[in-house]
Every structure is written in structure tokens, then in C-alpha cells.
N, C-alpha and C positions, 0 to 999 in steps of 0.2 A: 505495501498499499504504499502511498508518498505521504511524504509530508505537510502539503498543503493539498486541498483538494484542487481539480482544475478550474474551477469557477467557483467561488465562492458567493452565493445569493443569500439576500435576505430574507430566511425562514419569516418576520415577524412583520415587512410591513405592505407581502402583501401585493408583490406588485404597483411599488410607488414611483420605482427609480425605475429606467428605460431596462430594459431587455431584450440577449439578441437574435430567441428563436424559442416558440412554446415545445415544452417537452426537454428545455434543455437537464443535459445530469452531470453531477458528480459524482466524484467519489467522496466520499465522508470518510477520511481517515480519524480514526478514532485520538492517537496523536499527534493531533498540530494543533488541537487543541494543546498540551500539554507543550509543545514547542514558544504558540503563540503567548504562554503561560508566563514562561519563564522568559521569553524578549519581552514582552512587556514589563513586567515586577524587579528585573533583576539589582535595578538603581535604587528602589525604593521598596524594598524588601523591611518590614516593623517585625519585631522580634512578637511573638502572641503573648508572652510575658507578663512585656510593661504593664504595668500597672492603667487605672482612671488617671485622671489629668483633665481637672478642671482651669478650664482657664481665664474667670473671675465673672465673665459674665454674666446676669440675669435675664434673659429674656420671658415678657409675660411673668413670672413668678416663675421662669423653669430657667435649671440650672446649665451652663452653656460648659461641654466637654471635646475637647480634642482629641482622647484617646479611653474607648470605656472597659471596664475588667467586669465583667458580671457582681462575680464575685465577690467582688468594693459594695455594693449596695445592702440596705439591711435586709436581710432573711422574710419572706412572711409580707412581702406590702410591692404595692403598684411604684415605678418611679416612673417621671417624666420626664425626660431630659431636651434639647437641643445639643447637638452636635456639629461641630464647626467641620463646615467644609471647605469649598476652593474657595479663594481667593479672586473675585469680584475687577474686571480693571478700576472700580474708582479706590482701592483698595480696600472693600469691606468682603463681607463672607457671604455665602450661601450657607443657612442653617438647616438640618433636614431633624424634625421631631424626630425620637425615640423612646417608645412606651415598654420601658420590662416588668414581667410581671415576676418576681425573684420568688418561690417557692420557700415554703418555712423547712422543708427538711431538702437535703442536698441528693441531686439527682442527674438528667440528662439534658443537656442547654438545645434548645429549640430555638431557628429562626427564622419567621416572618417576615417579606421584602415587597414591599409592592410600591409603584410612584417610580419606576427605572423610565416607562414612558409618558410621556407628564398628558395623554388621551385617554390615561384606561381608569376610569372610577367606578368601577363594578368591584374588581380590585383589590384597591384601597377599602374600599366600605366591606371586604370578608375576612380582611387580616383587621376590621377595625372590629367588629361584630362578634370573631375569636378572641381577642381580650377581653374587651364586653367581659365576657359568660368565666374568663379569670375568676379565679381567688385563690390569694398568693395561699391564703395560711391554708388551704388544705391540699396544696402542690408538693409533688417532689421535684423539683429541680425548676430549671428558667426558661423563661418562654420570650424575646426579645422580638419587637417590634418597629419597624420602618415604614412608613409610611409616603413619605415624597421625597423620593430619591434623587429625580432631576426635577429639581426645582424650580429651575429656569423655563425647562419646558411644562411645567406644570399649573404656573402665572396663567398661560394663556391658553392653558387648555389643550397644547398641540402635541404629538408623537415624539419628536424630536429639537434637543438642549442646539437654542440658538444662541452659538460661540460666538464673539467676538471679537477675537483677539487676531484674524487678518482681512475684516471683514467678517459682512455676514454666513455664515456656514450651520446647516443644518445637519446637528451628528448623536445619530443615534446611539444614547448610551444600554443601547443590548448591544456595543459591538466592542464594548472596550474596557471589560474585566479580563483580568485582575486586574486594570488600570495602572496608569505610575503618576505615582507625586511627581515627577521632574517631568511630567511629560508635555508635549507639544503642545494643546489643548486641552482649557477648561475640566471640560466632562472626561478626558484622557485621566487631568490630576484629585479629579475630585474621584471618579472610580478610585481610583491612586489608594487617599486616606482611608474612603470606606472601606475597602475589604481590607486593608490591612491594621486597621483605629479600629476598626468597631465592627464588620460583620465577621470576619474570619475567627477573630481567638476568643468571639465568642458562642462556636457553629461548633457542636456534634455533629449536628443536622441541616438541613435550608428549605426553604420553598417561597418562590420564586414567581409573584402570583403576577399575571397580563389578563389581557383582554385580547380581541385582532383590533384592529389598526380603524382610522377614523374612514369611512366608505368604503367596509369591507367587515363584515359579524359573522362569527363562528359559534360553531357549536359549545357545547359543555365538556370540554374532553385534556387530558393528561399528557402534556409532553415529555419521555424518559426511559434513560437506557433501563430495558425489562431482562438486561445480560445481568445487572446488578442487583443481586439477591435483595439487600439493603435498604436498596430507590421499590423495587417491585412489591417490596413487602407494601410499604406505604402506598403507594401508588391505586394496587390495589382494595385500598380501606373506602377511594373514595367512590361515591354511588352515583359515577357520570359513564353517557351509553359511549366513551370513543378513547384509545390511548396511541396517541402513535408512539413507539416504540424506535424508539427514532435520537444518538447520539448531541443531533444538529449544526451545532456551527462552532468554531470557537468562538472567543468574545463573547459572547452572553454568560449572562451570574452564574448559570445550572452549571454549565461544566467548568470556569473557575472554582465553584468550591467540589464539585467531583473532581479534580483533577490532583486537589489536595487529599483526597480522600475522606471527604466529608459525602453522605449522602444528601442527596438534593433532587428537583423535581421541576415541573412548571404546569402551573396549573392556571388553562386558558378559558375564558369566564363570557360569552359573550360579546356582543359589540363594545366599541370607545364610545368614550362621551354622554354614557345613561348606565343608571345606577336598573342592576339584570335582575329585578324581586325574584326571578323564576331561579335562577341560575346560583343565586349568590347562598341561597341557607343551603344545595347544594354541597358545594364547599368546604362554609363551613361546619359542616356534619362531617365530611371528611376526613377534614381538618380535627376537629375536635377528635377522632378516632386514630390520628398518627400522633396522637400527643399521649393517648390513653394508651397507643401501643409500646411507646418509649416510656410508659409511667412515669408521668407527668402530671397526666390527671387522674380520677380512677373514675369506679361507674361504668356501665355495661357499655357494648360496641353498635356503634346508631347502625344504620344501612352500608351497607360496602358493594365494591362493584358485583359479588355473583347476588345482590338483588335486583340488577338489573339485565342487560342483555346486551353489556361491556363487546364492544366490535375494537381489535387490535389491530392495526397497520401499523408495517414500517416505514411508509412512501407517500410521499401527497402527489395526485396528478393534478396537473394545472391544465386550465381552459383558459383561456387570452382570448381578446375582443380582438375581431380580426378587419374591424367596422366603430366608427364613429356613428353613435346613437340610443337611443331608449330602450334596454336592458329590460323584458319579462324572461322570470324566473319560472321552469318548468318541474320544477322537481323542489324540496326543500330539507334545508337543513337535518339530519343523520337516514336520510333515501338512502335506500338500498337502489345505488342505480348498476346497470350493464353496459356491455362494451357498445357501442352504436345507438345508446337509449339519449332519446334530446332531453336538455337540463335546460337551454334556454334561447331565446329568438330576440333578434333586435331591429328594429324600424328606426325610418328615415324619417325625418321630418314630416314627410308626405304619407307616415303609417306604410310607406313600404315596405315586404322584413329583405332587409337587405344583409342578414348574416341567420345562420342557424348552426346551434354548437349543441354535440354531443361528447357521450364518453367516451373515451378511451380504456374504460377496462372493469374490473367487477369491484367497486367498494363500497362507503359510503361517504353520502357528503358532508364535508368538515363545517365550509367557509362556503359561504357568496357575498358577494357586490354588496353592498345594502346603497350603494348612492346608484340612482336609480339612469344615470347618462356615464355613459361612457366612450374612450377613444380607443383607438387600435393600439394593445399592447397592454390593459389594463386587465388584471385578474379577473375571472369573471364568478369559478367559481374552481370549489380545490375538493376532490375523491382523493379521502385514505382509502389504500387497497396497499395490498404486500406484493412486493418482489420477492422471487425468490432467493434469487443472489443479491445478499447482503451488502457487496461490493460496489453493486449496481443502481443501488438504491438513487432515486431520482428526489432533489434537494424541489425546493422551492425556490423559484425565480419568482424576481421581487419585479 
């Protein structure tokens, strides 16, 4: 296997950048993310054993830290802090909110992350809901939640970080991990600070919550490497209908954890910019199951994958627009499809059908364009399916 994918394409933007061709394939080398992690963090690694550092500032009554060791916090309580992130051109900092439920008894440490993309509201609400359900006095172990990683993107509820260093750039922060504290861009430095000083030192396992991107909705599913037993055990505790069994791309947060032997995966919770109050409870229930699995909280398990007809696929087949016009979907999320089955049609301004789109595989619909208009090259549908040869697993074109 090569150390670098032939074409590293962005799985999370669902084709918001130009692509060369539909059905583009690339080998997904699991060791590529390891090489990337070494390159990015070599000059900025911080020993995980360093203790908490308070900078002396207080924002809205919350103390500000530049490093955190959850073991320094009082057991049996919830703690609300701000983490001092990257410095802005003005010399001020972006601050990230941190909620820690430190159990009364020792145990595993779980990290819940959301807000890596600025348009992903359901992921943030899921993490907040889980934290609201925790009673530290009854817990064994610690759960730390970070809900607004990409602060400047969240300020305008847009996907990418608007970087100002060399003129306006829009940078996908979920291609920056583990970051580099001395990196060339603010998102890279921000990722390095968070990963080295906040996330990595406090994680025995980690879950990085996301949604679909603006203009493209997804069903409820988890992205995970099911060949890792510790990860498989956690993912199967979610009562959601699909699992994308794939190690996906270097640079995503859950792979930065995995490269260090910290079990991690990514839940995907519906559409961007909204609260999906139907899907969110499924991921809250699954996350609480994970905390029970690790002995952090007590109580019976809720519903799991055994209670739903879960479909597991190792690849996603993209159907891309070949024309401009209004899209009419002929299938829904989670629908089963067969090769040759019509999945969408497209009409021009006169109402004439200018394109028809069909599935090329047997699988289930995992994502659809939610914007009614499309230009050529936009993704219209993604279909979760299984390829026989793992080295030929198709990547998401962006």
C-alpha cells in the first residue's frame, strides 16, 4: 500500500470543491494518517503529563486554561472552563468552552468533541445533552466535552475556518489534526494547541461528532474502523441504521486519536445548520451506552445496533450532477437501491428533464443534496455499499 493516497478527497464537504470525475477511486492507506501525524506534530508535541495551567483570566465567570489535566479538578463535580486557543491578528485569542464531569471515583476518561465544523448544530446539541445527563457524584471516571472547536467558523455558522493570514482562506479544520503549534495557518496552530494540551492528554477514548455539510444532508450513521475491536465495541452500541466501516482520511480528528492508540470514531447526525430532534436522541442514547460500557456511569444499556436493522458498508458511491437545474429526488435516506435504479432527475428552467441519475451499486442511500438547485459536479446522492477488495474502496469525491 502506498504511504499517501493517490487522490486525497474531502469526505465531509460532499463535493463543495471541484472534482475531476465521478467515481474517482483512491487507495486508503491506514499508515498515511500516521505519517501525516508525525509530520504535523513533530515540532509541537507537548508531554501529556504536564498539569493544568491557568492563565489568570476569567471570562463570564469561567477560568481560562492553556493546558488541562482533568485529574487536577475536584472529583464529584462539573467544571466549566475556557481553553485559550490560537492567537488572532489582534493579539487576542480564540477561546473554546470546556465542560468536565469529574466522577467521584476513578475510572476511564472519555472525550466528546463537536464544533470542528461551524455549521454542525446537531452535533453540539448531542454533546450538550449527554453532559446534562451526567451526575459526577455518581460517576467513576471523567467525561470532558468540547463543543465549539472552530470558533470563527461557528460565529457565522459556516463549515470552514475563515483564515486571514494570507488573504481570506476557508480552511476545513477536520483536515488539520493533530495540528502543529508552529504551523503556517491559524487552524493548524489551533488544532495543535487543542490536541496537545487539551484533548489527547485527557482521553482514554474519544468521539468526534459531526453532521452533513451545508446543502447536503446525511442519515444517522457512524464512521469507524471496525477492524479495531475497541472501536467496534463502541460503535455497535448505537441504535442507528448505518455504519461506514472505513478509516477514511488522514487529518481528521478521530484518526489523530487512533494514530496514538486511543480508540475513536465519528458519528454523523443529519443535516447541517439545524437541530435534528429525531436523530439527536439516538446518538445521546448510544453515547450513554458507551459511557456505561466503559464503567463511567451505571445503569442498564439502552437500545443498540442489535435493535435496528443496521447496514454496514465499506465504501460510498457518489452520484454527481452532470447538468445545472432543479433536482428531484426519487429515493429517500436509508432506502435500499440496486444498480440501474433511478435515484434523481433534474429539470432546467423550462421544466424539461435534462438529466436522469441512477445507482451504480447495491446499497443504501446515506446522503442526499438538500439544496434544490445544483450545478455540474455537485454531489446529489451518496450510496453506502460494499466493495470486495479493501484496497479498492472508493473515497468520497468532494
